[in-house]
N, C-alpha and C positions, 0 to 999 in steps of 0.2 A: 458633831454641833451640838458648844458646850452652853448648857440650858439656863443654866447660872443666868450668864450672857444673854444668848434669849430672853430671857425675862425683865431681864433690865431694859431691855432696848425695847420693847416693846412699853413696858412705866415712860421712858423718855417721851414716845412719838406720842403717847395717847397726851402728854403732858404742854407737851408743841402744840394739837388738833386739839387740846380746849383753850390755848391761847392765842393759837389763831383762829378757835369755831369755825372750823374743817371737819368735813367728818369724818370719822377714823375707819379703816378697812383692811383688811386680809388678805391674804390671793393664794392658794396654794392647792393641791389638787388631792385630796383626800380620792377621791375613787379611782388613782391608779398608785401613790404612793403610798400604800394603806395601813404601811407602818407604821414611818416613822411621820404621816400630819397629822393623822390626827390626835396625836402628841406637840406637835409642836402648837394645833390649833387650840386644847385644850388647855395648854400653859400661856394662849392671850386672854383667853375665858375665865379661869382661875385671876389672873391680874387685874382682869380688868373689872369684875366684880369681886375681888377679892375683898374685899368690906362684908358683902353679906355670907361671901365661904365659913369667914373667919368668927365673924359672928353666930352664925346658925351652926356651928363644926358637928357638934356630938348630933344636929336632924341629917345635915347632910350626911353625916357615917351610917346612920340606920338608914338611912332611904335607899346607900350603893350610888348617892350620886355623883358623877363623871364628870369633868372637867372635857375632857375626852371628846364625848359623845353632844356639846354643844346643853347652849341654857335651855332649849325644849324640851331637853331629858328632866332638867329638874321643875318647872314645869310640872310638868306629865306626873313624877311621881309626886309633888306636893300635895298633889289630890288624896295620898295618903295619911293624912295629918288633919289636925282637927281646925276648924270654921275657923277659930280665933288667931291658932298658928300658923298657920294657911295667910292669913293675910297678915298678919304680924312679916313673913317670909315677902311677901308680894309686896307689898310696899314698903321694906327697905330693897328691893329690887328694882324699885321706880326711883327710888333715893336716889337710888346709881346712877341714875339718868342725869343726874341734876351737875351731879361732880363728874362727872366724868364729858367724855367729846361725844358729842349726835354718830349713832352707828351708819355706814352706807345700809339700806335695806335693800331686802331681796324682795320682801313683797309687803309697798306701806301702807296700801291694803287691811291686810293681814293681819301689821306690825309684827312682820318677822324680819330682824332683823342679820347682819354679817354674821355671828353670832349663836345661834339656830340653830342650826346641821353641821356638822363640816364638810358635809359631801355638798352642800346647796349653792354654793363658791365652787364652782372650775377656773382655773390663771387661763388659761387656753381661750377660755369664754366672757371673763370681767373683763380683762386689760383689756383689749384689746377695745370692747362697748368703751372702756375708760377712754382714753385715745381719744377715740373717733369721738370724743364728747366731747373733749379739750380737760380732761381731768376733772367732770364732773361725775356724780352719781346720784342714784336715786336714796333721797333722805325723809325721814319720820314723817312732811307735812310731805308727799308728792310730789317735789320738786327736786328738780337738779341744786346742785352744792357740790362746787369745788371738795377731796377729797383726798385725804394721806393715803397711801395703798402701803401697805406694809406687806412686803416682799420676803420673811427668810429666809430664801430655797438662792444664795447667790448664781446654781444654776439659772434660776430664772430672771431673776433680779438684775443681772448684768446687761441678760439680753433686750426686756421691757426698758432698761435706761437707758440701750444703746437710740433706738428706738423715739423712744419721746426726747431725750439729744436733738436725735433727725429733727424731727418736727417742731423742735424750738427753731433749729436754725436754717429750713428749708418750708414749713409749714403743714399743714392736713395730708395727709396722702389725699387720694381720686380715687379711687376703684376703676374709677372711666381711663386711667390709662394706668394703671399703676399691676396690672399683670399680673398671676399670680406664677408661685411654684409648685412643683406635684415636693412632695415628702416619700423618700426611702425609706422607712425605718433601721435600725439593725433589731430587730426584737425576737427571731426565729431560738427560739427553746431558751428565753429568759436574758439573753445575752441586753445586756448595756440598763438592764432593771439596775433600778436601786430602791431602798425605801419601799418594798411592799414584797420582801421576799423570806427565807430564810437565811440573809445576809445583812440584816435587818436585824441591831439589836436595841435596847435600852437598857444601859447597864446599870445590874444590881450593887453597885457598889462604887468608891472609891477607889483608881486603878490602873488596870493597865491590861489592853484587849487587843493580844493578837492574833497575829495569820500564819498560821506555822505549817510545816510541806509534808508529808510524811515518811522525811526521815528528823522531823520535828524541831529542823531549820525554824528561824522564826523570818520571815521573809516583811515581813514591815508591823509594827505596833504604837499603836495612839494611846498616849495617857488619856480619861475620862476621869468625873467626877459621879456620885452615881446620880440616875435618871437622864444621864447623857446619855446623846440619839448618833449608834456607828452604824453608818450604813455601808455596802462595798457591791461593788457589780464583779461576775464575770461572764467573761466574753470568751464563746467558744471557735476553735479553729473553721467547721463546718456553716455555723451559721456565718461569722465572713466573708466565706466566698460565697455563699449564697446572694450577701449580699451587694457583694458586691457585681455579680450575674445582674442581681434585678438592674444593676444603677444603669449597666450597661444594657442591656435592654431594651429599658426605660428610652435609654439616649437615642439608640436608633428607631424606636417606633414613633419616638418623637422630632426626634431630629433637631433637637434644646439640646443644652450644654450639663451632662453630668459631674457634678461636684461634692466631691467625701467632705464633708465640712469638719475636718480635724486642728484640733489647735498641736502644733508641734513643740509647745511649751507646757504639756499637761501627759506625765507617762503613761497614761489608760489611750492616750489618742497617738502617743507618738509610735509604741506597741501597731495599735490598726495603719499608723499609714505603713509602716515597715511590710506589712500583707497587702493593704491595697496597694504596696507597689509592685510586688511582687505578683499577686496573682490577675491585674492587669494586661501582662503582657504574656500571658501565661495563651498556650495553648486552646484554651475554655472561649476566650478574647479573642487570639488576634488583635490587642492592639499597640495602635504604634507609639501614639501621641500626635499622629499627623491629622490635623481633621480634615483634610483630604479625602484619607483613605477611609476612616473611620466614618466620613461624613457624621462627627459630629462633635465636640471636644469632650473630656474627661477628665479631673482635675481633682488632685487633695487641694485642701487649703489652710 
């Protein structure tokens, strides 16, 4: 992820939200993407509070303020300053709220905003509620308001955009008739993980990040600028076999169709499809593809 473009994205969305007089919100998953998402969050915080952070840069450095930890850390560390300096910075923070769009609140009564702590907002929980409420979230006045939802991660953004488009066309979802889908995640041995482990990096400078094999052959490479976020995932064969087994077992126990949700246009998924197609008809599962014989359907999409 190019952070220069990320910061420009934040700036543009903040200006639009202010012009449209709607709330601003950021939706990430710092609790799981423990390396990448706090950085994504921190850039948003530093753009929003840029005037304060730049004006009081010496104090920010002295206090060791890190925007990745949210604005709550700044409030806490201000206690170490003199009363006069603390009051000055707090006043400047208040001024920010007059020139920037109002923020989605985590707790309106306590004045806790979307930007206080990165782990306060988990996209899996916040976006469904926002969609349910017609694109509204709680504002500083403890009332619901139209809200811009910034989702920098396209892994999530495309999914929720599809949900929103469906609601626009067909109306709100009805929980009474919607039904449910059980999820069997490919998780074992850090399979499919990205953004949270030793294969996620913050680029230390301008250059190229390369993935090489034991012989020194470059498998892939990515041009980066200083501060860019590079993340990748590695999925081992054994967890894939176990994932197929779990999917088949769940399908047979419930009688519900089992869908391996994979996109052949993604290089990673294309390789997974090959393995799913290999292991499904194997002796461990005896999957024939005939629903009458298998007692349920199982497909890759």
